[in-house]
N, C-alpha and C positions, 0 to 999 in steps of 0.2 A: 504494500500500500504506500502510495506517495503522500507525503505530508505537504499539503497545500501551503501551510504557513511559511515554508522555505522557498518562496518565490523570488527570483532575481529582482533586484530593485529597478532594473531598466526594462521597460515594456512599452508597447504602443498604447497610447491613450486614445480611446474612441472619440472622434470629433462629433460629439452629440451635445446639443444644447437644449434638449427638451426635458425639463425637470419633472420628476414624478409628482403627481398630486396637483399640478397646475392646469390640467386639461379642463375645459369647461364642462359642467354637468349637462346632460340632456336626457329627457324622458324620465318616466317614473320607474319604480322597481315593483315587479309583480311577485307576490309570494303565494304559493299554492299549498294549502294544508290548514288544519284546524287543531293540531295537537299542541302539546306544551312547547315544543321547539318552535313551531310556527308563531305562537303568541310571543315568546321571548325574542324571536328574530324581528318581528314587526316592531315591537317595543324598542329594540336596540336601534333599528334603522330610523325610526321617527324621533326618538328622544335624544340619542347621542350623535347621529349622523345628519339629522335634519332632512331626511329624505321624504318624498311623497310616495306612498305605498298603495298599491291595489292588492287586496287580499281576496283570493278565490277560495271559498269554503263549500263543503257539501250542503250545509244548511245552517241557519242561524242557531239552531239548537244543538249542533254537533260539537262535542268536546269543548274547546275554548273559543269557538267562533264568536259567541256573544261578547266575550272579553276583548277580542280583537276589534270588534266593531266599536267599542267604547274608546279606543285609543285615538288621539288627535292625529289628523293628517292621513287618515286611512279611508279608502273607498272599498266597501265590501260588496262582493259579487257572489251570489249563491248559484252553484251549479253542481249537480250530482256527478258529472263527468268532466274531465279536463280535455274537451274536444275543441275543434276549431271555432264553434259558436261561443264557448266560454272565453277563448282567447280573443275573439273579436270584440266581445263586451269589454274586455280589459284593455282593448286597443294595444295589443301586444306589438304591433309593427312599430309603434313609436316608443316602446319601453326600452330602457337602457339595459336591464338585466332581469332574469327570471330565476326564482328559487323554488325548487320542488322538494318539499321536506316531509311528505307523508311517510308513514311506516310501511311502505310497500315498494321494494326495489323495482319490480316489474312495472307497476303502475307509474312510478317516477320516470323510468326509462321510456315507456310508451308515450307519456306526456311530453318528454323532452324531444322525441322524434317528431311529434306533431308540431311542437313549438318551432322547431327548426324549419319545417315547411312554411310556416307563417312568416318567420323572420330569420333568414339564414345566418345573419351576423350577430344574432342575439347572444349576449353573455349568459351562460347557464351555470347555476350552482345546484348540484343534485345531491340529496341525501342518499347514500348507497352503503348498505351494510356489508355486501359481498366484497371482500378485499380484492380479489383478482379482477373483478369487473371495475372496481373503483380505480385501480391503477392503469387500466387499459381503455377507459371510456373516452379518453382524448381522441382515439382513433375514429370515433363516430361523429364528433362535433368539432366545429371550427374553433370555438371559444368556450371551454367547459372546465369546471372544477368539481370533482366528486369528493364529498366529505361524509364522515359518519360521526354523529353526535357522541356515541359511546367512545370511539377512538380519540376524539378531540378532548373529551372530559377526563378520560382515564388518568393522564399524567397528573392532574390536580389531586386526585384521590391518592395516587402513589406518593406524591410530594408530602401530602398531609400525614399519611401513615408513617413515613420515614423521617418527617420533620427536616426536609432538605429541599433544594430547588427541584422543580418539576422536570422529569425527563421529557424528551421531545420525540414523539413517535412519528416517523416518516416511512415511506414505502420500504419495506423489508428491513428496516433498521430502527433501533431505539438509540437516541443520542442523549448525552448528558453534558452539562457544563462543569468544568473542574479545573483546578490548577494543573499546569503541565507536569509538575513533579509528582502528582498523585495518580497519574494514569500511564499505562505502558505507551512507549513512543509509537508503536504500530497502531494504536487505537486513536491517535490524534487525527482529526479531520482538518482542522485549521485553527489558527489563533483568533480568539474573539476580541480581546482587549488586553492592554498592558500599559505600563507607565515607564518612561525613561528613567525616572527617579522614584524612590519610595513615596515621596510626597508630591510628585509631579502630576500634571493633568492626565486624564485617561484618554488613550488613543484607541480607536476601534480598528479592527482588522489589520494589525501591524505586521510588517515583514521581518520577523525575527524569531528567535528560538530561545526563550528565557524560561527558567523554571517557575517563576512567579506569574507568568502570563496566564490569563483565563483562556481556556481552549474549549473547543467543541470536540467531543470524542464519542466513539461508538461504545455502547454499553451491552454488548451481546454476551452477558454472563461473565464478564472479565474478572470479577472478583472470585468466581469459582474456578475459572480456567487459567488463572495465573497466580503466581506466588505460592504460599504454603498450601492453599486449598487444592492446588492442582496435583500435589504429590500423592502417590498411591497410598502411602502410610496414613495420610490425613483422611482420604476417602474411606479406608478400611476402618479407622477409628469411628468415623461418623456412622458407617453402616452398622457397626457393633452397638454404638450408643443408641441408635434408633430401633434396633431389633431386639434388644434385651431389656426387660423391665428394670426400672430403677431400683426397686427393692432387692431383687436378686443380685443385681450388679454390686450393690452396697454390701450385701451379706458375703458374697464371694470375696470382695476386696478386703473386708475386715478379717475374715478367716485366713485368707492368704497372708495378710499382714502379720497375724499371730505366728504363723509358721516361719515366716522370714525373720521375725523378731527372735524366735528361738534359735535359729541358725546364727544370727549376729551375736547373741549372748554367748553361745558356745565358743565361737571363735574369739570374740573380743574379751570376754570376762574369764571363761574357763581355760582359754588357751588351747582348745582342741584344734587340730588341723581342719582346714575347710573341707577337704575330701571326706574325712571321717564324720564331720558334722552333718554333711549332706546325706551320707550313707545311713547314719544313725537316725536322722530325721525321717527319711523315707521308710525305714523299718518301723519306726514308732507310729507313723501315720497308717501304715498297713496293719497295725494291730499287733506287731511283734515286739512291742516294748517289754523289756525284761527288768522288773524292779530289782534294785541292788541296795543292800543295807549300807554299802560303803559310800553311796552318793551323799553329797552335802545337801543342805536344805535348798540351795539355789538350783542344784542339778535336778533334784526331784521336782521342783516347781517348773523348771523348763520342760522336763519330760512330760509332766502332767498336762501342762498347757498345750504343748505340741500335739500330744495324743488327742486331747479333746478337740482342738482346732482341726486336726486332720480328720477325725471321725466325722465332724460336721461339714468339712470342706468337700468331701467326695460327693455326698448327696446334693450339696448346694451347686456344685459344678454340673452334676447330672441334670438338676432341675433347670439350670440356666441353658444348657444345651437343648433340652427338650422344648423349653419355652421358645428358644430361638428358631428351632426347626418348625414348630407349629405356627409361629407367627409368620415365618418366611413362606410357608405353604399357603396360609390364609391370604397373605399379601399377593402371592402369585395367582391364586384363584380369583382374587378381586382385581387383579391387574393394576394395583396401585402401590406406591412406595410407602414405607413406614413413616409415621408422623414424627416430625421434629420435636425435640423435648423443650427447647428454649430458644429465644431470640428470633422467632419467626413471626410472620404476619398471617393472620387468619382472614380469609376472604370467604364470605358466605354468599352463595349464589353464583352460578357459572353461566349467566346469560351473556348478552352482548357486552355489558359493562364489566361484569366480573371476570370474564375470560380475558379481556384486554388488560385489566389491572394485574391479573396473575401473570400474563405474558410479559408485561413490562417489569414487574418485580423479578421474574426469573431472568429476563434479559440483563438486569442490573446485578445479577448474582445474589439476590436476597433470598432468604429462606421463606417459603410460603406454603401454607396448608389451606386447602379449599374444602368447603362444606357445601354439598349439593344434595337436594332431596331426591332427584332422579338419578338413575344409573346410566343413562344414555344422553347423548347430545354432543355437539361440537366442543363445548368447554371441557367435558369429561374426557373426551378423546384426546384433546390437546394435552391435558395434564398427564394422561397415561403415556403419551408420546415423549413428553419431557421428563417423566419420572417424578412428577410433583404429587405429593400425598393428597388423596381425596377421601373424605369421610362422607358416606351416604347416610343422611338422616335429617331430622328437623332441627335446625340451628337454634330454635327458640327453647329447646330442651336443655336443661343443665348438664345432663349426662353426655350429650353430644358435644357441647362446648368443652366439657372435661376431657373427652377423647382427643380433642385438638390441643390439649395442654394450654388451656386459657390462662392458668395461673402463672405461666412463665413466658407467654408470648410477648412480642414487641408491640403489636397493635391489632385491633379488630376492625374489619371493614365490611359491614353489612350492606350488600348491594343487590338484594333480590328485587323483583319487579313490583313489590308490594310495600307501600309506606308503613302500614301497620306492622307487618312482619319485621321490617328493618328496625323500627322503633322498639318492638318487643325484644328482639335480639340484643339491642344495645342496652336497654334497661336491665334485662336479666344479667348481662355480662358485668355491668358496672355494679350491680348489687353484690355480685360474687367478688369482684376485685375493684375497689373504689379508685385506684390509681391507673386504671387501664386507659390507654389511648384509643379512642373510638373515632372512626371517620365514617359518618353515616350518610347513606344516600336517601334523599327525600325528593319527590317529584316537584313539589311546590317550594319555590325559593323562599317565600315569606314564612312558611311553616318551618323550613330548615333553620332560618335565622332565629325563630322563636324557640324551637326545641334546643338549639345550641345554648341559648341564654337561660332558659328555665330549667332544663334537666341536667345541666352540667356536662353535656356531651362535648367532647373535645372539638370536633369539627363536623358540620353538616353541609352537604353539598347537593345541589340540584344539577342534574346532567344538562338539562336544557339551558339553564342559566349560565353554565360554564361554556357550552358549545355555541350559543347564540352570537357572541362577539366575533368568533372565527368565521361563521357563516356570513355575518354582516360584512366583515372585512373582505371576504372573497367576492361579495356582490359589488362592493363599492370600489375596492382596490384591485380588482382583476385577479392576477395570478398569485396573490399572497396566500400562503397556506398555513403559516405559523409566524409567531413573533418570539424574540428572545430579549427580555429586558436586561440591559447592561448598565448598572448604575442608574442615572436619570435618563439614559438614552435607550433607544430600541433598535434592534436589528431585525429585519424581516427575512423570512425564508419564502422564496417564490419559485414557481414551476413555470418555465418559459419555453415556448416552441422555437425552433430554428426554422423560420419560414424561407421559402424560395425567394431569392433576391435580397434577403436580409444581410446586413453587414457582417453578422457572425458566421454565416454560411461560408465554409471553406477556410475559416480561420482556426488557429490552434486554441486550445482551452485557455492558455495563458492570457489571451487577449481579454477574456472576461474577468481576469483577476487584476483589480485596480487598488493600489494601496489606499487604505482608509475608506474604501467605498464598496468593494464587492469581492466575492470569492465564488468560484464554481465548485460546489461540493459533491455533485453527482451528475451523471449523464445517463440518459435513457436512450438506448439504441433502437433501431427499427424493429428489433426482435422483441421489444417490450421489457427487456431486463435492464435493471439499474446497475451502473458501475460507480462505486463510491470512491471519492478522491481520484478521479481519472488523471492519467498522465498529462503533464502540461503541454506536450507536443501533440496530443491527440487532436485530429482535425474534426471540427464540427460539420456534420452533413445535414442537408435539407431533410426535414421530417423527423429529426431527432429532438429531444427535449433536454434542457439543462435545469438543474436545481441550484439556485444561488442563495448565498447569504449576503445581505447587502444593507447599506444604509438607504434611506429614502432617495437620496440623490443618486447613489449608485444604481439602485433599481430602475430609476427613471432612464438612465443612460442605457442599461441593458434591455429595457422594454423596447426602446426605439431601435436598438441594434439587432434585436431578435425578430422583429416583425417588419416586413416590407412596407406595410401600410401605416406604420406608427406615426409618421409625420403628416399624414393626410386624412386619417379617419375622422378627426373631429370637424373637418371642414366639409364632410359629405353632406 
């Protein structure tokens, strides 16, 4: 992997003078859907972005449609189908962008194809839960971003559970921000920020390699796959710890300690040779100890303690081995890994949100235990594939939480699809352990805030509330798919096409790397596969896409350089 941070200081600067964010607005934004995400998205667009919105809902009584109608600056259109008639009522031809956020991938895709027939150059933002389709949908539309609310919100849950900055989930990768010295060199994607002096001003996207620089790095389980955790001895110890009950392990350890103590006393106090001490100890444990009147009181005590410890040690070891074999067979039958004993995060519910939280925690090398009521489903299959422990049961029950070792876990994240269930899990858990860190999913943002305040829950989150700003940014700011706050400034991650006739077409990747403004962090070829940290001499071809990390100014330059029509589209 090439580290983009090490870019030569001399490079061509693109002769572009079209700054990002200064293009005049035109047309309204159309939002289709009446779910919680649709409501939060319309609210975000009207209150924070000052946009005029047309909302198409199935009926005024459907889900949050009535609440959407009460928002200022919103025109409501009722239509049971998203067909050409509904789009004509919304005057889609003059709209600037369209959001399709219903909980139906096929329905959203069908509506997008119809919308493209009405307005071929329309900007589309589509809610899409299918990851493969989400990453390849650009092939079907001229200007499209596919997002998923669960994927967008999951990093916030992970950050709250671990009490650290949120990870960044991008196609096929989870990224983290960290100091360069804290991550392996091969994991670094690029430098985010640094200072020339300890107290100097912060510079974004610097061209240097310093240990204190803040960097963007891949987090594909690096904590488990590097350092001490990657050693076979560590993995063996962890497997034994997770497969043998704590009580048996303690009993075996204590009895074995008594035997070792007897050997040490024989050698150190009585002066017996080590070989003879081991020989006599083994015979004593085997029941062949021979009392001798010539023994001193200390010798008799050592022999008695060794024999008692040895007699108890053999059945204890046998019990531990039997317990290990039985638990291993049960685990194999259930196709799941043994549960961690301590320091893990418990995630209850393996739906869209739960699966993505588990995936990101595992990508970051964190210990995670999942609880799921059903024994089938994509989330359970994913955990089995990754070797993540799954407990099948009702997470509201105290015994099920006990199986997940609630008493020693790092945090609990209830994210089922039911608010009452999540709240019940959280309250039962905090009743058992008052100092527990809980990150609770609630669909209603207002309820989440009140529960956090009144019930003492560590953190409450609404998926729609977390996802809406990202969907809004994609509608208003085109190719932006995520943001990274750095101090008081913000870097954006954008997905840009390399259009025919664009300035970037035929140029090397290094042309998109401008000091203090932009970095190309990934490239998607015509085969649909993403290459992370591409070679600087890799030539960009028409039809490919690049993922960039940039300032607003840098993104403006790259937008114009990647699109043949960037300089004229506003004048059409």
